[in-house]
Z-matrix of the N, CA and C atoms (Angstrom, degrees):
N
C 1 1.451
C 2 1.529 1 108.66
N 3 1.326 2 115.92 1 129.89
C 4 1.460 3 120.77 2 179.41
C 5 1.522 4 110.36 3 -81.83
N 6 1.318 5 115.84 4 139.55
C 7 1.470 6 120.64 5 177.30
C 8 1.522 7 109.58 6 -73.68
N 9 1.319 8 115.01 7 155.03
C 10 1.459 9 122.18 8 179.34
C 11 1.521 10 109.17 9 -108.87
N 12 1.323 11 115.84 10 143.07
C 13 1.458 12 121.94 11 179.11
C 14 1.520 13 109.29 12 -126.84
N 15 1.311 14 114.90 13 125.67
C 16 1.455 15 122.96 14 176.80
C 17 1.525 16 106.35 15 -105.35
N 18 1.320 17 115.25 16 115.44
C 19 1.463 18 121.10 17 -178.79
C 20 1.521 19 107.63 18 -107.41
N 21 1.323 20 115.27 19 119.71
C 22 1.464 21 121.76 20 -175.08
C 23 1.522 22 108.83 21 -118.94
N 24 1.314 23 115.33 22 123.73
C 25 1.457 24 122.52 23 177.79
C 26 1.527 25 107.30 24 -109.75
N 27 1.315 26 116.99 25 108.07
C 28 1.463 27 121.11 26 -179.42
C 29 1.526 28 108.19 27 -85.34
N 30 1.317 29 115.37 28 112.46
C 31 1.463 30 121.17 29 -175.59
C 32 1.531 31 111.96 30 -81.92
N 33 1.341 32 115.04 31 -49.19
C 34 1.455 33 120.13 32 -177.99
C 35 1.515 34 110.30 33 -144.67
N 36 1.305 35 114.99 34 141.75
C 37 1.461 36 121.47 35 174.09
C 38 1.521 37 106.68 36 -112.76
N 39 1.336 38 116.46 37 117.36
C 40 1.465 39 121.44 38 -176.16
C 41 1.529 40 112.63 39 -88.39
N 42 1.316 41 116.22 40 -26.43
C 43 1.459 42 121.03 41 -178.62
C 44 1.528 43 108.00 42 -140.93
N 45 1.327 44 116.03 43 99.43
C 46 1.464 45 121.16 44 -173.92
C 47 1.524 46 112.23 45 -63.32
N 48 1.322 47 118.42 46 -38.16
C 49 1.468 48 120.61 47 179.20
C 50 1.524 49 111.34 48 -61.28
N 51 1.336 50 116.67 49 -46.66
C 52 1.461 51 120.15 50 177.89
C 53 1.533 52 110.93 51 -64.03
N 54 1.320 53 116.33 52 -40.50
C 55 1.462 54 119.65 53 -179.25
C 56 1.530 55 110.32 54 -64.37
N 57 1.318 56 117.02 55 -39.96
C 58 1.463 57 120.67 56 176.99
C 59 1.532 58 111.05 57 -62.61
N 60 1.341 59 116.81 58 -38.35
C 61 1.474 60 120.70 59 175.81
C 62 1.527 61 110.08 60 -62.15
N 63 1.333 62 115.80 61 -42.72
C 64 1.466 63 120.62 62 178.48
C 65 1.527 64 110.86 63 -60.35
N 66 1.307 65 116.77 64 -49.14
C 67 1.467 66 120.89 65 -177.46
C 68 1.527 67 110.31 66 -56.64
N 69 1.313 68 117.15 67 -50.03
C 70 1.464 69 120.54 68 -178.52
C 71 1.528 70 111.87 69 -69.22
N 72 1.308 71 116.98 70 -37.95
C 73 1.457 72 120.82 71 -172.07
C 74 1.510 73 115.86 72 -76.97
N 75 1.328 74 117.98 73 -32.59
C 76 1.466 75 118.66 74 -174.02
C 77 1.530 76 114.07 75 -86.66
N 78 1.322 77 117.98 76 -9.98
C 79 1.471 78 121.38 77 -177.37
C 80 1.532 79 113.50 78 -56.85
N 81 1.335 80 119.83 79 -46.84
C 82 1.470 81 118.57 80 179.74
C 83 1.530 82 113.29 81 -59.57
N 84 1.329 83 117.20 82 -33.54
C 85 1.466 84 118.89 83 -179.33
C 86 1.529 85 111.15 84 -68.38
N 87 1.313 86 117.53 85 -35.97
C 88 1.474 87 120.55 86 177.29
C 89 1.526 88 109.70 87 -62.13
N 90 1.308 89 116.29 88 -49.07
C 91 1.471 90 120.97 89 -178.72
C 92 1.529 91 111.26 90 -62.88
N 93 1.329 92 116.92 91 -36.82
C 94 1.463 93 122.03 92 -179.61
C 95 1.531 94 111.09 93 -59.46
N 96 1.340 95 117.40 94 -30.52
C 97 1.459 96 121.99 95 -178.06
C 98 1.525 97 112.50 96 -102.48
N 99 1.325 98 116.77 97 15.63
C 100 1.460 99 120.70 98 174.86
C 101 1.507 100 115.06 99 83.99
N 102 1.330 101 117.35 100 10.44
C 103 1.457 102 120.77 101 -178.94
C 104 1.514 103 112.47 102 -89.09
N 105 1.321 104 114.54 103 160.95
C 106 1.461 105 120.45 104 175.05
C 107 1.528 106 109.03 105 -151.66
N 108 1.323 107 114.74 106 159.85
C 109 1.460 108 121.32 107 176.91
C 110 1.520 109 109.39 108 -84.65
N 111 1.321 110 116.70 109 132.97
C 112 1.460 111 121.59 110 170.90
C 113 1.520 112 110.90 111 -102.84
N 114 1.326 113 115.40 112 -36.84
C 115 1.469 114 121.12 113 -178.23
C 116 1.518 115 108.36 114 -139.53
N 117 1.307 116 115.42 115 134.65
C 118 1.464 117 121.43 116 170.80
C 119 1.517 118 105.49 117 -149.51
N 120 1.313 119 115.51 118 106.73
C 121 1.443 120 117.08 119 -178.11
C 122 1.513 121 112.50 120 -171.91
N 123 1.283 122 113.44 121 175.34
C 124 1.447 123 120.27 122 179.71
C 125 1.516 124 109.07 123 -79.52
N 126 1.348 125 116.46 124 154.08
C 127 1.457 126 119.30 125 -172.71
C 128 1.521 127 111.61 126 -57.08
N 129 1.296 128 114.01 127 144.45
C 130 1.456 129 120.36 128 179.83
C 131 1.510 130 111.11 129 -90.05
N 132 1.285 131 114.44 130 -155.70
C 133 1.462 132 122.58 131 -178.09
C 134 1.533 133 109.81 132 -78.64
N 135 1.314 134 116.97 133 128.78
C 136 1.459 135 121.77 134 177.20
C 137 1.523 136 107.85 135 -77.74
N 138 1.322 137 116.64 136 121.62
C 139 1.464 138 121.52 137 -178.30
C 140 1.518 139 112.59 138 -97.32
N 141 1.327 140 116.78 139 -34.32
C 142 1.464 141 120.98 140 179.09
C 143 1.517 142 108.95 141 -148.29
N 144 1.304 143 116.22 142 148.28
C 145 1.450 144 121.14 143 176.14
C 146 1.517 145 112.59 144 71.80
N 147 1.315 146 114.69 145 -160.42
C 148 1.466 147 120.18 146 178.82
C 149 1.517 148 108.18 147 -119.56
N 150 1.297 149 115.55 148 152.39
C 151 1.469 150 120.63 149 -175.17
C 152 1.510 151 107.82 150 -150.36
N 153 1.311 152 115.65 151 129.18
C 154 1.456 153 121.08 152 175.22
C 155 1.514 154 107.70 153 -116.29
N 156 1.320 155 116.30 154 123.27
C 157 1.455 156 119.61 155 -178.86
C 158 1.515 157 110.12 156 -164.16
N 159 1.317 158 115.71 157 149.33
C 160 1.452 159 121.91 158 170.25
C 161 1.512 160 110.85 159 -109.53
N 162 1.336 161 115.81 160 -29.07
C 163 1.459 162 121.42 161 -175.92
C 164 1.515 163 108.21 162 -155.66
N 165 1.325 164 116.36 163 139.74
C 166 1.460 165 122.14 164 179.46
C 167 1.522 166 108.38 165 -121.20
N 168 1.339 167 115.42 166 135.67
C 169 1.455 168 121.10 167 178.80
C 170 1.528 169 108.07 168 -133.29
N 171 1.325 170 116.29 169 136.99
C 172 1.463 171 121.24 170 172.65
C 173 1.526 172 107.19 171 -128.37
N 174 1.348 173 114.18 172 123.32
C 175 1.468 174 121.41 173 175.45
C 176 1.522 175 108.49 174 -104.74
N 177 1.313 176 116.31 175 148.38
C 178 1.459 177 121.44 176 171.81
C 179 1.523 178 108.45 177 -117.11
N 180 1.331 179 116.54 178 134.29
C 181 1.460 180 123.15 179 176.10
C 182 1.527 181 108.47 180 -125.12
N 183 1.321 182 117.53 181 157.11
C 184 1.463 183 120.22 182 -178.00
C 185 1.539 184 113.63 183 -57.39
N 186 1.339 185 116.85 184 -32.65
C 187 1.464 186 121.51 185 -179.69
C 188 1.533 187 108.28 186 -166.07
N 189 1.326 188 115.74 187 169.28
C 190 1.463 189 120.41 188 -178.55
C 191 1.529 190 111.21 189 -62.74
N 192 1.320 191 117.16 190 -41.07
C 193 1.475 192 117.96 191 -178.60
C 194 1.528 193 111.35 192 -63.94
N 195 1.306 194 117.82 193 -33.74
C 196 1.471 195 120.74 194 177.84
C 197 1.531 196 110.14 195 -69.86
N 198 1.338 197 116.82 196 -39.80
C 199 1.466 198 119.43 197 175.57
C 200 1.526 199 110.27 198 -60.20
N 201 1.336 200 116.55 199 -48.88
C 202 1.463 201 120.16 200 -177.86
C 203 1.522 202 111.83 201 -63.29
N 204 1.325 203 116.35 202 -35.07
C 205 1.470 204 119.29 203 176.11
C 206 1.523 205 109.92 204 -61.36
N 207 1.347 206 117.07 205 -42.55
C 208 1.468 207 120.69 206 177.34
C 209 1.524 208 110.81 207 -66.91
N 210 1.334 209 117.30 208 -50.30
C 211 1.460 210 122.11 209 -173.60
C 212 1.532 211 111.88 210 -59.81
N 213 1.327 212 116.47 211 -32.92
C 214 1.466 213 121.23 212 -178.81
C 215 1.528 214 112.73 213 -101.22
N 216 1.328 215 117.32 214 10.04
C 217 1.465 216 121.37 215 -175.59
C 218 1.528 217 112.68 216 -77.70
N 219 1.323 218 114.12 217 157.76
C 220 1.465 219 120.58 218 174.06
C 221 1.529 220 110.80 219 -67.70
N 222 1.326 221 117.29 220 -28.81
C 223 1.468 222 120.84 221 179.22
C 224 1.526 223 111.20 222 -66.71
N 225 1.329 224 116.52 223 -37.44
C 226 1.470 225 119.85 224 -177.86
C 227 1.536 226 112.75 225 -90.23
N 228 1.325 227 118.00 226 -24.25
C 229 1.470 228 121.61 227 -174.03
C 230 1.527 229 114.45 228 -47.81
N 231 1.341 230 120.55 229 -51.05
C 232 1.467 231 118.15 230 -178.35
C 233 1.530 232 112.53 231 -66.21
N 234 1.323 233 116.43 232 -30.74
C 235 1.477 234 119.33 233 179.49
C 236 1.520 235 110.69 234 -73.57
N 237 1.330 236 116.68 235 -38.05
C 238 1.471 237 120.03 236 177.09
C 239 1.527 238 109.66 237 -63.05
N 240 1.324 239 116.84 238 -43.39
C 241 1.472 240 120.61 239 178.48
C 242 1.529 241 110.98 240 -62.33
N 243 1.325 242 116.98 241 -40.28
C 244 1.464 243 120.31 242 177.54
C 245 1.525 244 110.50 243 -62.87
N 246 1.334 245 117.01 244 -46.36
C 247 1.473 246 120.34 245 179.34
C 248 1.515 247 110.81 246 -60.88
N 249 1.315 248 116.97 247 -43.83
C 250 1.465 249 120.47 248 -179.20
C 251 1.526 250 112.05 249 -63.69
N 252 1.326 251 117.12 250 -25.81
C 253 1.463 252 120.94 251 -179.95
C 254 1.528 253 112.96 252 -81.66
N 255 1.324 254 117.77 253 -15.81
C 256 1.464 255 118.55 254 -172.23
C 257 1.526 256 114.78 255 -127.18
N 258 1.340 257 117.93 256 -0.51
C 259 1.467 258 119.43 257 -177.92
C 260 1.519 259 110.79 258 -151.65
N 261 1.320 260 115.32 259 151.90
C 262 1.462 261 122.60 260 172.82
C 263 1.523 262 107.30 261 -103.81
N 264 1.333 263 116.05 262 126.26
C 265 1.459 264 119.99 263 -178.45
C 266 1.524 265 110.51 264 -135.46
N 267 1.316 266 114.28 265 156.83
C 268 1.471 267 122.65 266 164.22
C 269 1.515 268 104.95 267 -113.87
N 270 1.328 269 116.36 268 138.32
C 271 1.458 270 119.81 269 -179.84
C 272 1.519 271 109.54 270 -141.12
N 273 1.334 272 115.85 271 142.12
C 274 1.449 273 121.12 272 175.42
C 275 1.522 274 108.66 273 -132.73
N 276 1.315 275 114.49 274 159.87
C 277 1.453 276 122.45 275 176.80
C 278 1.514 277 107.60 276 -125.94
N 279 1.330 278 117.16 277 131.27
C 280 1.450 279 121.68 278 179.92
C 281 1.513 280 110.04 279 -143.52
N 282 1.326 281 115.58 280 162.63
C 283 1.461 282 121.17 281 176.59
C 284 1.520 283 109.78 282 -100.29
N 285 1.318 284 115.21 283 150.64
C 286 1.450 285 121.26 284 174.08
C 287 1.517 286 110.56 285 -93.47
N 288 1.292 287 116.26 286 176.59
C 289 1.469 288 121.26 287 178.15
C 290 1.500 289 110.53 288 -78.20
């Protein structure tokens, strides 16, 4: 089974207090579905092209179906809505080798 990677590029945070609540609050739901953080940090050095980011996050899940179960879960739903209300993000889902 190939692992799944959720790459989240946080472009803008409109309400830092709400975003901080999201960060702290959604962590248990990730762990409940077998996910973990691989990267959480401020953007690094741009090597090629252009890149706009304030914060980069990479999650690892056992597989894509497990990620989707978490992403669409009732446990994560209120946290996703909170994040969507206070930040602009780009997110992708991909499989590893």
